N, C-alpha and C positions, 0 to 999 in steps of 0.2 A: 504494500500500500504506500502510495506517495503522500507524504505530508508536506504541504507547501510552506515556505518560510513565512514567518510573521512579518507584517508590514514594517518597513524601516525607512525606505525612500531617503537614503543619506544625502542625495544631491539636492533636496528641496529645503527651502527655509522652514523653520518651525514657528508657527503662530498659533496661539490659542484664541479661538473665537469666544467672546464673552456671551454665549447664547442664553445664559440665565440672568444676565445683568439687566435690570429694569431700564437703565439709561440707554443701553444699546438697543433693547427691544423697542423703546419709544422712538428712537431715531438712529437706525443702523447705517444711514447713508454716508456720513463723513468717514467712518472707519472703512466701509466697503469701498469708497472711492480711493482711499489711501492704499488699501490692499490690492485693488484691481490695477492701479497704476504702478504699484511697486513690484508685483509678481502675479503672473497668470495662474500660478499653482503654488500651494504650500501644504505642508503636513501639519495637521492639528494633533499634537500628541495626546491631548485630553480626550478628544473624540475618536482618536485612533483611525483617522482617515485622511486621504488627500482631498483638498478642497480646491475647486476651480472657480475663478472669478470673472472671466471674460466671456462675452457672448459667443465668439467663434469656438472656443474650447468646449463650452457647455453644449452648444449645438452639435458639435462633432461627436461627443460622447453619447448624446441622446439618440443619434442615428447609427451608432456603431454597435453591431450585434455581438461584439466581444464584451460588452457590458450588458447587464440585465438587472431585473428587480429581484431575482432569486438565483441561487447557485445550487440549491439542494436537489434540483432535477438532474444534476451532473455529478455531484460529489457528495461524499458523506461528511458529517460534521467533523469527524476525526481528521479526514484529509484536509479540510479547510482550517483546522486548528480552532474550531468554534467550541465553546462549552456546550454541555448537554442542555436540552430545553429546560426552562424553569417551570416546575409543576405549578407554581403559583399563578401562572398565566397560560395554562393549557388551553382554555377556551379561546382566548385572544389569539394565541399562536395558531390554533387550528383554523380560525377564521382568516387570519392573515395569510396562511399558506394555501388557502383554497380559492380566494377570489382572484379575478383576472388581473388586477393591478400588480399583484406580487407573483404572478405566474409567468412562465416563459413558453414559447412554442415547444411542442404542439398543443399543450394544454391551453395556453393563452389564446391561440388562434381559434380553437374550438369554442371556448367560452365567449370570446368577443363576437364570434359569428352568430352564436345562438342568442346572446343578449341583444346584438344589433338587429335581429329580426323583430324584436319587440320595442326597442328603444330607438325608433327611427326619427330622422329629422321631421318627417311629415307629422308624426305623433306630437313632437315638441311644438311645431308651429300651430297645430290645432289647439294648443293650450292657451294661446294669446287671449282670447275672450275670457277664459276662466281666470287667468292671471290678472287681467284688468278688473274683473269683478271683485276678486280678493283684495286688490289694491284699493278699490273704491270703498270697501267695507273698512279696511284698516285706516284709511285717511279720514273717514267720517268722524268729526269731532277732534281729530288730532291737532294739538296746538291750541285748543280753545282756551286753555288756561294760561297760554303765553309761552310756557317753557315745558320741555319734555326731553326724554332720553331717546335719541334717534335709534340706538341699538336695540333696546328692549321694546320700544313702542312701534318700531317700523322695520328695521333691517332684519331682525330675527324672525318675526312671525311669518313673513311671506314665504321664504324658501321652505320652511318646515311645512307650511300648509300646502304649498304646490307639490312637493315631493310626496307628501302624505296622500294627496288627491290622486297624483299620478300612479302611485303604488296601489292605492285602494285601502289605506289604513283607516278604519272607522274613526269618527271624530272623538269618541270617548278614550281612544288610546294615544291621541296625538300629543298630549301634553308632555309625554315622556320622551318623545323623539329627540328633541334638542338636548336634554340632559344626557341621554344615552350616547348621542353622537359626540358631545363635548368630552365625555369620559373616555370614549374609545380613542379619539384622536390625540388626547393628552399623552397617551403612552408612546406616541411617536417622538415626543420631545426628549432630547438627550438628558435633560435634568429630571425626568420623571422618577419618582420614588415609589416606595412600597404602597402608599395610599393610592396613588394614581394607578398602580398595577391592580390593586384590589377593586377599585372603581370600574376600570375597564373590563375586568373579568366578569363582574356582576352585570355590567351593561350588555356585554355580548350574550350572556346567558338569558337575560330577560328579553332582549330584543329577538333572540333566536326562538324562544318559546312562543312569542306572539306571531312571528312569521310562519312558524311551523303550523300553527293553528289556522292562520289565514290561507296558507297554501293548500291545506286540506280542504277548506271551504271552497276555494276557487276551483279545485279539481271536481268537486261535486256540483257546484253552482257557479259557472263562469260569469264574470261581469266585465264591463268595459273599463279595465284598469290594467296597470303594468304587471301586477302579480299574475293575473290571468294570462296575459300575453306571454310572460316568461314560462308559466306552466305549460302553455300550449306550443311554445316555440319548438320547432322540430326541423332538423336538417339531416337528410339521408337516414332517417330513422333514429337519429340521436336526439335526446332531450336532456335538460338539466336534471340532475339528481335533486332530491329534497335538500340536501346540505348545500349544494351549489346554488340552488334558488335562494336559500336563506342568506348565504354569504354575499351573493350578488345584490340582494336588496339592502343589506346593511351597508355595503360599499356605496350603493347609489344614494343612500341617505347621507352618508358622510361627505362624499365627493359632491353630491348634488346641492348641498346648501352651505358647507363651510366657506367655499370660495365666494358664494353669493352674499352671505351675511357680512363677511369681512371685507369683501370687495366694495360693497355698497357703502358701508360705514366709512371706510378709509377714503373712498372716492368723494363722498359728500364733505368730509373734513378737508380734503385737498381743495375742493371748489370754494368752500366757505373761507378758507385762509386766503384765497385770491378771488374776492367777490366779483371781479370783472368777468371771470369765467362762468360763475354761477349766473350772473345777470344775462350773459349771452345765451345760456341754455333756457333761462326763463323766457326770454324774448322769442325763442324758437318753439317752445313747448306747445302753445295753443294750436299750432297748425297741424292738420291731419297728416300731412306728409313729412312730419318731423322725425319719425322713428329712425331713418338712416343717420340723422345728425346725432341722435342719442346712442346709436350703435357704435358710431365712430368715436364718440366721447368715451364710451365704456371701454373700448380697446385701450385708449390712452390712459385712463384711470387705472386699469389693471396693470399697465406697464409702469406707471409713475410710482405707485405704492403697492407692491406685489403682495397679495394675501397669503401666498405660499412661498416664502423667500428661499427655502432650501430643500432640495430633493436629493435623493440618493440613488446611486447605481452600484452594482456589485460586479467585480471583475470575474469573467467567466473563463478566460484563458490567459496564459502568460503574455505580457505585453510591456511596452515601454511608454510612459506618459510623462512628457516634459523632462525627459532624461532619467526618470525614476523607474526602476524595474518593479512591476506589480505582478501579483500572482492571484490565482482563483481564490475568491473569498475576501480579498481586499475591498474596502469600501471607498467610494469616491462621492463626495458631496458637491452638488452643483448649486452655486449661489445665484438662483434666478434673479433675486433682487439686485444683485450686482450686474449681471449680464443685461438686465433690462435698462440699466443706466450707463451702458458702455458707449463712450463717445466714438468708438471705432465702428459702431453699428447705427447709432442714433445721433442726429444733429441736435445739439443743445439738450442732452438727455436729462439735465436737472430742471428743465423748464417744462411746464404743463402746456401742451399744444393739442387742443381738442380736435384740430384738423389734421393731425399727423397721418400721413398716408404715403407710402406703406408703413405698417407698424408691426414688424416681425418680433413681437415680444415673446417671451418664453413661458408665460404664465400657465398655459395649459400643456406644456411639454411639446415633444416632437417624437417622430418615429412611431413604432408599433404601440407604444403606451400613451400616445396622445389621448387626452381626456375625452372619454366617450360622452360625458355630460356637458362638454363645452357649449354646444348649441343652446341647451336649457339655461345654463348660467348666463350666457350672453343675453338671451331674451329677457330673463328675469331682471337683470341689471338695467338694461335699457328701458324697459317698461317702468320699473320702480323709480328710476331717476326722472323720467318724463312726468310720471304722475305726481311726484313730489314737487317738481318745478311748477306744474300747472296749479296744484292745490295750495301750496305754501310758498308763493314767489318771494315773500319777504323774509325767508328763513335766514338766520344768522347764528353764529356761535354765541352761546350764553356768556362766555368770557374768552375774548380773542387771545388773551395772554396765557390761558390755561392749556397746557398740553393735553392731548387725549389720554384716557386711562386704558392701558392695554391689559390683556388677560395674563400675560407672563410667559407666553410661548413664542418661539422664533420659527420653528419649522412650520407651524400654522400660526400666523401672526394676525391678531385682530383686536379691535377696540372692545373693551369691556363696557364702556359707557361713553356717550357723546352728548353732552348737554347743549341743546339748541333752543332758540327762542323765535317766535314769529312776530313780525313787525305789525 
C-alpha cells in the first residue's frame, strides 16, 4: 500500500489566515489584497492546506480534473494519511459523502443527471410569480415602524420559503429549515468545535427523518413539487435511492438559500454604503422591463462581496502547483473573495459597477461542480432586490458608521443583522 507524504510544500511562503478573527470576517479585503499581490499561492500551516489567491489560478484548479471534492473514491484513508472518521459526526459524514457536491465521477455524473431532470431551468423560471407573491407578503407592513433588521425580516424568510415550496415541505415544518441549514453549514468552518459538531449531527438526523417521511408520501401520492420530481426522476432505469433523495434535498436547502440570504444582505449593505447606486436601482425598479438591470446588478453584488469566500478542492493525483509538489489527499483552498477582486481579471475591482459586463466572477464555481442552484439564487436575488427598491425606495442604514454584524464564519460569510430605516 502506498502512503502519500504529508503536505509540506517547502517552496511556498507560510501565512496563517485569521479565519476566526471577527475583524477579518467583517472586512477581509485589505488582507486579501495584500496576499493576492504578494503571492498567488501560500501554505497555511494552521489549516494545513495550500491557498490560492488569484482569479487565473483558482479558475484553473476548478477546471482541472486532477482536483476534486473527494478522494475516497480512489484511495483509502490510510493511503491518504487521513485519520479515521469521527463517530461523533457519523450522520454528517454520511450525508457529506453521499450528495453530489462532494462526489466525483461516475457517481457525481449520475447524481447530477438525475437531479437535473427535476431541477430544470424551466422549473426555476416558473417560480417567478410565486417568488413575487412571497415577496409581496413579506414586504407588507415592513418598515412601518421606521426601523427593522433586513436579515431577519427580509433576507432570511424568502429563500427558506421558496426552497420549502419548491421541495414541497409543508408549512408546519418550515420553521426548522433555516436553523437546520445554519447548523449543518457551520461545520464547514475550520474553527468549528464540539458544539457545532453536535448541532450539525442532530440537524442532519432531524432533517433526514422529515425527508424520509415526505419521500414516502410522494411515492404514494405524487404532487407538483421537487421531492416528487426527484422521486420520479429516472434515466435508463436508474433512480435515486431513498438516502440519495434525502441527501440531495438537504444539499438543495443548504446551497439553495445560504448564498441567497447572505448575498442579498451583503448586497443591500454595499448599495446603502454608496447610496448613489441604491438610488439608481430605485429609479429603474418601477419599470416592467427592469429585471435585466437587476440581474446584472446581482452579478456585480455577488462579485463585490462574495457570500462564499473560500472553497476547497482535494488533490487526486501527484502534481506540481506553483512549484510545490502535492500528493493525493492534499487540500487546496480557493479564495473566491480574493479572485473576485483580482485586478488582472476585473477593471477597478474594488469599485461597485452595477453595469459591469462581462462579469466572470467565481461565486458559483466553475467546471463539473458549478452550482446547480445558481439559476434559482440569481432569480431570487434579482426579484428580492427589485421588490425592495420598489416598496422601500427611501431605505437607509440605521447608522452609517456602524459596521455590519457578521455570524462569525468565513467559509460561509454572512451578516447576522443589518439595521435599516425607511425614510
